[in-house]
Structure formats: structure tokens, C-alpha cells
C-alpha positions in Angstrom: 84.6 91.4 99.4 81.1 90.4 100.4 82.0 86.7 100.3 84.3 87.3 103.3 81.5 88.1 105.7 80.5 85.3 108.1 76.9 84.2 108.1 74.8 86.6 110.1 77.4 89.4 110.2 75.5 92.6 111.0 78.1 94.7 109.1 76.9 93.1 105.8 73.2 93.7 106.4 73.9 97.2 107.7 76.1 98.3 104.8 75.3 96.4 101.7 72.1 95.7 99.6 71.1 93.9 96.4 69.1 96.8 95.0 71.7 97.5 92.4 74.0 94.9 90.7 77.1 95.5 88.7 77.5 93.1 85.8 80.9 93.0 84.3 83.0 90.4 82.4 86.3 91.9 83.3 86.8 92.6 87.0 84.1 93.9 89.3 80.8 92.1 88.8 78.8 92.0 92.0 75.3 91.4 93.3 75.8 94.0 96.0 76.0 97.7 96.3 76.8 99.8 99.4 74.1 101.4 101.5 74.9 105.1 101.9 75.2 105.8 105.6 74.3 102.3 106.6 70.8 100.8 107.2 70.6 102.2 110.7 71.4 99.2 112.8 72.5 100.5 116.2 76.1 99.6 117.3 77.1 98.3 113.9 80.0 99.9 112.0 79.0 102.0 108.9 81.5 101.9 106.0 80.7 105.2 104.4 78.4 108.0 103.7 78.0 110.9 101.2 77.2 113.2 104.0 79.8 116.0 104.1 81.9 115.8 107.2 80.6 112.4 108.3 83.2 110.2 106.6 86.1 109.1 108.6 89.4 109.1 106.6 92.1 106.9 108.1 95.5 108.5 107.6 97.3 106.3 110.1 96.9 102.9 111.9 93.6 102.2 113.6 92.5 100.0 116.4 91.3 97.4 113.9 94.5 97.4 111.8 96.8 97.2 114.9 94.7 94.4 116.5 94.6 92.4 113.3 98.4 92.8 112.8 98.9 91.4 116.3 96.5 88.6 115.6 98.4 87.6 112.4 101.7 87.7 114.3 100.3 85.5 117.1 98.8 83.0 114.6 102.1 82.7 112.6 104.1 82.3 115.9 101.8 79.4 116.9 99.7 81.4 119.4 96.6 80.6 117.4 94.0 81.1 120.2 95.6 84.5 121.1 95.4 85.5 117.5 91.7 84.4 117.3 91.0 86.4 120.4 92.2 89.5 118.5 89.9 88.7 115.6 87.0 88.3 117.9 87.9 91.7 119.6 87.7 93.5 116.2 84.4 91.8 115.3 83.0 92.8 118.7 84.3 96.4 118.3 82.6 96.8 114.9 79.3 95.2 116.1 79.5 92.1 113.8 77.4 90.0 116.1 79.0 86.7 115.0 80.0 83.8 117.2 83.5 83.9 118.7 86.2 81.8 117.0 88.7 81.8 120.0 88.7 78.6 122.0 87.1 76.6 119.1 90.3 74.6 118.4 90.8 76.0 114.9 94.0 74.9 113.1 96.6 77.5 112.1 95.3 77.3 108.4 91.7 77.8 109.5 92.8 80.7 111.8 94.7 82.4 108.9 91.5 82.0 106.8 89.5 83.8 109.5 92.2 86.5 109.6 92.1 87.1 105.8 88.3 87.3 105.9 88.4 89.8 108.8 91.1 92.0 107.2 89.1 92.2 104.0 85.9 93.1 105.9 87.2 95.3 108.7 89.8 97.2 106.7 87.9 97.7 103.4 88.4 101.1 101.7 91.5 101.9 103.8 94.0 101.2 101.0 95.5 98.1 102.6 94.3 95.2 100.4 97.1 95.6 97.8 99.7 95.4 100.6 98.0 92.4 102.2 97.9 90.6 98.8 101.6 91.5 98.2 102.7 90.4 101.7 100.8 87.1 101.4 102.3 86.4 98.0 99.1 86.6 96.0 100.4 89.1 93.5 102.7 86.5 92.0 101.7 84.4 89.0 99.6 81.3 89.9 102.5 79.2 88.5 104.7 80.7 91.3 102.1 80.1 94.1 100.2 83.4 93.7 96.6 84.2 92.9 93.3 84.2 94.8 91.1 81.2 94.6 87.4 80.5 95.2 86.1 84.1 94.4 82.5 84.9 93.5 81.9 86.9 90.4 78.8 88.1 88.5 79.2 88.1 84.7 77.6 90.6 82.3 75.1 87.9 81.4 74.0 87.6 85.1 75.7 84.2 85.8 77.1 83.8 89.3 80.5 82.0 89.3 81.6 80.9 92.7 85.0 79.3 91.9 86.8 82.2 90.1 90.6 82.2 90.1 92.1 85.7 90.0 95.7 85.6 88.7 97.1 89.0 89.6 100.5 88.3 87.9 102.2 91.6 88.4 105.1 92.9 90.3 105.0 92.4 94.0 105.7 96.0 94.6 105.2 99.3 92.8 108.5 100.8 92.3 109.4 104.3 91.1 109.0 104.3 87.3 112.3 104.4 85.4 111.4 107.6 83.5 110.9 109.4 86.8 114.4 108.5 88.0 115.8 109.6 84.6 113.9 112.9 84.4 114.5 113.7 88.1 118.0 112.5 89.0 119.0 112.8 92.7 121.0 115.9 93.5 124.6 115.3 94.3 124.7 118.3 96.7 121.6 118.8 98.8 122.8 121.9 100.8 125.1 124.7 99.6 
């Protein structure tokens, strides 16, 4: 996720540090760990805290999610600059402090890259990344156009790989397991 922050993004410096690294040869190697409660930068979004009652649990859509959904729709409809304006609005709202991308003449492909980066950064820990990956077709096998390319990964030996391909290669949805349907068949008569 950290690779999705733009250079100079205050949300990165306020929320992540390199004090602890996680070395892993399977899935989650990283040079970064989260700073509990943020580093104290005024006006910058804080991702989480262990303080009881201070964590905000999102159980419905948020401003950031709604604005980024509108941005994606605009970009896909050819209203690229309007979509980029939405991305800038979310970055401003969260105190990112990065230069605006609206009005810079980005192509549709470059605008979609900005959108993906911002959805990963702004909506982290909200349970949406699987659904984004599924919607964008990344959960398919790489032979069928899926996967995620150019990821950064820290191995157990401490090597940093910056061109990692992640082949998710699993169903593009989580359906109800067959045994649940067999064990709990639907009732023919709901009311008596």
C-alpha cells in the first residue's frame, strides 16, 4: 500500500514509519509499520489508534468513497478532468498536501492510475480493496488479464523487490459455500 502514496504525501509521514519491518517470503513483507495515533501532523488524516473510543469504524459510505466513485465514473465516461478534480478534493480533505492533478492534461490511463493509487491510500482498512480488485478484473489469473504488477515486496532475507507480480488467481466473487446451501436449504413456506 505504501507505494501508492505520492511523493511528499503528508498522510505517509503522519501514519507510517520504518521503525519495524516485516520480512516475509509469502505475502506481507514491508519496510513500514503504522504509527499508532499518527505522528501529530495537524490537519492530516490519522489511519488508526489503539485508544479506546478514538477509532472511527466506517459502516457505510464515506465522503472519500463517494467522491472517488464519482471520480472513477467521470474518468471512465471521458470526463477526465472532472474525475481528477474529485481525486484532488479527497486529497485536500485528508490533508495530503500533494500538488493537484486536475488541469494537468493527464490521459485517461494516467488518470485511472491516480484513481487506483488514491483508492488504496484513502480507503485503506475499510474492507474495499478486495471489491476494487474484483471490479477491475485483477482477481483473474494473469493469463486472463488479471494480477497486479510492479508491486514492492521485502523478502525474509531483507531484499527489496520492486517489480513483483501478484497473481491472485481465485474466483472473482465469494459465493455461498455449497455445504451451507446443502445444510441450510431455503424454506418452501416462510410464513404459516
